[in-house]
C-alpha positions in Angstrom: 0.1 0.0 -0.1 2.8 2.3 0.8 4.5 1.8 -2.5 1.1 2.4 -4.3 0.7 5.8 -2.5 4.2 6.9 -3.5 3.4 6.0 -7.1 0.2 8.0 -6.7 1.9 11.0 -5.3 4.5 10.9 -8.3 1.7 10.7 -10.7 -0.7 13.3 -9.2 1.2 15.5 -6.9 4.6 16.1 -8.6 3.5 19.4 -9.9 2.7 20.7 -6.4 5.7 19.0 -4.5 8.1 21.8 -5.3 5.8 24.4 -4.2 5.1 22.6 -0.9 8.8 22.4 -0.2 9.2 26.1 -0.9 6.4 26.9 1.5 8.1 24.9 4.2 11.5 26.6 3.8 9.7 30.1 4.1 9.7 31.6 7.5 6.3 32.2 9.2 6.8 35.9 9.3 8.8 37.2 6.3 11.3 40.1 6.8 8.9 42.3 4.7 5.5 42.6 6.4 4.0 43.7 3.0 5.0 40.4 1.4 3.2 38.7 4.3 0.0 40.6 3.9 0.2 40.2 0.1 0.4 36.4 0.3 -2.6 36.5 2.8 -4.7 38.6 0.4 -3.7 36.2 -2.7 -4.7 33.2 -0.5 -8.1 34.8 0.2 -8.6 35.5 -3.5 -7.7 31.9 -4.4 -10.1 30.7 -1.8 -12.9 32.7 -3.2 -12.3 31.9 -6.8 -11.8 28.2 -6.4 -15.1 27.2 -4.3 -17.0 25.3 -7.1 -17.2 21.6 -6.8 -16.6 20.6 -10.4 -12.9 20.5 -11.6 -12.5 22.3 -15.0 -15.7 24.2 -14.8 -14.7 27.8 -15.4 -18.3 28.9 -15.7 -19.0 28.0 -12.1 -22.5 26.9 -13.3 -22.5 23.2 -13.7 -24.0 22.6 -10.3 -26.7 24.6 -8.6 -24.6 25.0 -5.5 -21.7 26.3 -7.4 -23.9 28.7 -9.1 -25.5 29.9 -5.9 -22.2 30.3 -4.3 -20.7 32.1 -7.3 -23.7 34.3 -7.4 -23.5 35.2 -3.8 -19.7 36.1 -4.0 -20.6 38.3 -7.1 -23.5 40.0 -5.4 -21.3 40.7 -2.2 -18.7 42.3 -4.5 -21.2 44.8 -5.7 -22.6 45.5 -2.2 -21.2 48.3 0.1 -18.9 46.7 2.9 -20.6 46.9 6.2 -24.1 47.4 5.0 -27.0 45.1 6.0 -27.0 43.4 2.7 -23.2 42.7 2.8 -23.7 41.1 6.1 -26.6 38.9 5.0 -24.6 37.8 2.2 -21.6 37.0 4.2 -23.7 34.7 6.4 -25.1 32.8 3.5 -21.5 32.5 1.8 -20.1 31.3 5.1 -22.9 28.8 5.6 -22.1 27.3 2.2 -18.5 27.1 3.0 -19.1 25.5 6.3 -21.2 22.7 4.7 -18.4 22.0 2.2 -15.9 21.9 4.9 -18.0 19.6 7.0 -18.1 17.1 4.1 -14.4 17.4 3.7 -13.7 17.0 7.4 -15.8 13.8 7.4 -13.7 12.3 4.6 -10.5 13.4 6.3 -11.7 11.6 9.6 -12.2 8.4 7.7 -8.8 8.5 5.9 -7.0 9.2 9.2 -8.8 6.3 10.8 -7.5 4.1 8.0 -3.9 5.3 8.9 -3.5 8.0 6.2 -2.9 10.7 8.6 0.0 12.3 6.8 -1.6 11.7 3.4 -5.2 12.8 4.0 -4.8 16.3 2.7 -3.1 15.3 -0.5 -5.6 12.6 -1.2 -8.5 15.1 -0.7 -6.8 17.9 -3.0 -8.4 18.4 -6.3 -6.9 21.0 -8.5 -8.9 23.1 -11.1 -6.7 21.3 -13.7 -8.1 17.8 -12.7 -9.8 15.8 -15.5 -12.2 12.8 -15.7 -10.2 11.5 -18.7 -7.2 10.8 -16.5 -9.2 8.6 -14.1 -8.2 4.9 -13.9 -11.2 3.2 -12.5 -14.0 5.5 -13.4 -16.8 3.0 -13.3 -15.8 1.6 -9.8 -15.4 5.1 -8.5 -18.9 6.2 -9.8 -20.6 3.2 -8.3 -18.8 3.7 -5.0 -19.8 7.5 -5.0 -23.6 6.4 -5.5 -23.2 3.8 -2.6 -21.8 6.6 -0.2 -24.6 9.1 -1.3 -27.4 6.6 -0.7 -26.2 4.6 2.2 -24.2 7.1 4.3 -24.7 10.8 5.6 -21.5 11.9 4.0 -23.4 14.2 1.6 -26.8 15.7 1.8 -29.2 13.5 -0.1 -31.3 16.3 -1.4 -28.4 17.2 -4.0 -26.2 15.0 -6.2 -22.7 14.5 -4.7 -20.0 16.8 -6.2 -17.9 15.3 -8.8 -14.7 16.3 -7.2 -15.2 13.2 -4.8 -15.5 11.0 -7.7 -11.8 11.9 -8.6 -10.8 11.3 -5.0 -12.7 7.9 -4.9 -10.6 6.9 -8.0 -7.5 7.4 -6.1 -8.8 5.2 -3.3 -9.6 2.4 -5.7 -6.3 2.7 -7.1 -4.7 2.4 -3.6 -7.1 -0.5 -3.0 -8.5 1.1 0.1 -12.1 1.8 -1.4 -13.9 -1.1 0.4 -12.3 -0.2 3.7 -13.2 3.3 3.2 -16.8 2.3 2.6 -17.0 0.3 5.5 -15.8 3.0 7.7 -18.1 5.6 6.2 -21.1 3.3 6.8 -20.0 2.7 10.4 -19.1 6.4 11.3 -21.7 8.3 9.2 -24.9 6.1 8.7 -27.7 7.5 6.8 -29.8 10.3 8.4 -33.5 11.2 7.9 -34.3 14.6 6.7 -34.9 16.2 10.2 -31.5 14.9 11.4 -29.8 16.2 8.1 -31.2 19.8 9.0 -29.7 19.6 12.5 -26.3 18.7 11.2 -26.3 21.6 9.0 -25.8 19.6 5.7 -29.1 20.8 4.3 -29.1 24.3 2.6 -32.2 25.8 1.1 -30.5 26.3 -2.3 -33.7 27.3 -4.3 -34.3 30.1 -1.7 -30.7 31.2 -1.9 -30.8 31.2 -5.7 -33.9 33.3 -5.6 -32.3 35.6 -3.3 -29.3 36.0 -5.5 -31.3 36.8 -8.5 -33.4 39.3 -6.6 -30.2 41.1 -5.5 -28.7 41.0 -9.0 -32.0 42.6 -10.4 -32.4 45.0 -7.6 -28.6 46.1 -7.6 -27.6 48.4 -4.9 -31.1 49.8 -4.2 -30.9 48.4 -0.6 -27.7 50.1 0.1 -28.9 53.5 -1.3 -32.1 53.3 0.7 -30.0 52.6 3.9 -27.6 55.5 3.1 -30.6 57.7 2.5 -32.1 56.5 5.8 -28.8 57.3 7.5 -28.6 60.7 6.2 -32.2 61.5 7.2 -31.7 60.4 10.7 -28.4 62.5 10.8 -30.3 65.5 9.5 -33.1 65.0 12.1 -30.7 64.7 15.0 -28.9 67.9 13.8 -32.2 69.7 13.9 -33.2 68.6 17.3 
């Protein structure tokens, strides 16, 4: 198994290995503070521009949740920072991010339980350049993804599972740990009913969020303008008093 993972790393992670080594050699706080802040800003931009689930989807629209999240980010960019609308959008965006982090954390927990503590992050990494054409065991991976979706609570059963996990399962099949992963998933995360799913936070009302995004795009910044006018009116009234 160890040799298989080394071979997987050579095939799939060689492009990022040098960058990881460079990051490890860099000091935690660089000599130039501006360099540190620029790096943090770039990390935030990368996070916001790579949140869609489908690798190789530059339109961010193949999945409903991807389209909703992308729309929320675009709407927030057009909203005045600190306004009521900006805060509401931030709450919705963070809720969707938390849902995706929760799913990923569950996968990481299973992999670590299988003994892949050091390799879990690299196994779960899917770059924008990943392609289904490079999969080695696509039929087996797709069948396993369907089983995980229907017989465990790794995903919300209200929406189809993201294809990024299809690529991850292809790696697990290649490493011959797919059956062990499925057994752990069924044990750790048995299927929930709809009420339990809502309590865990996996359920997000995507139609409602999508309608909200469309309404915001149509309304533009009217809410912010109304808020500014109300603030100016209140200020004038206090001056008069």
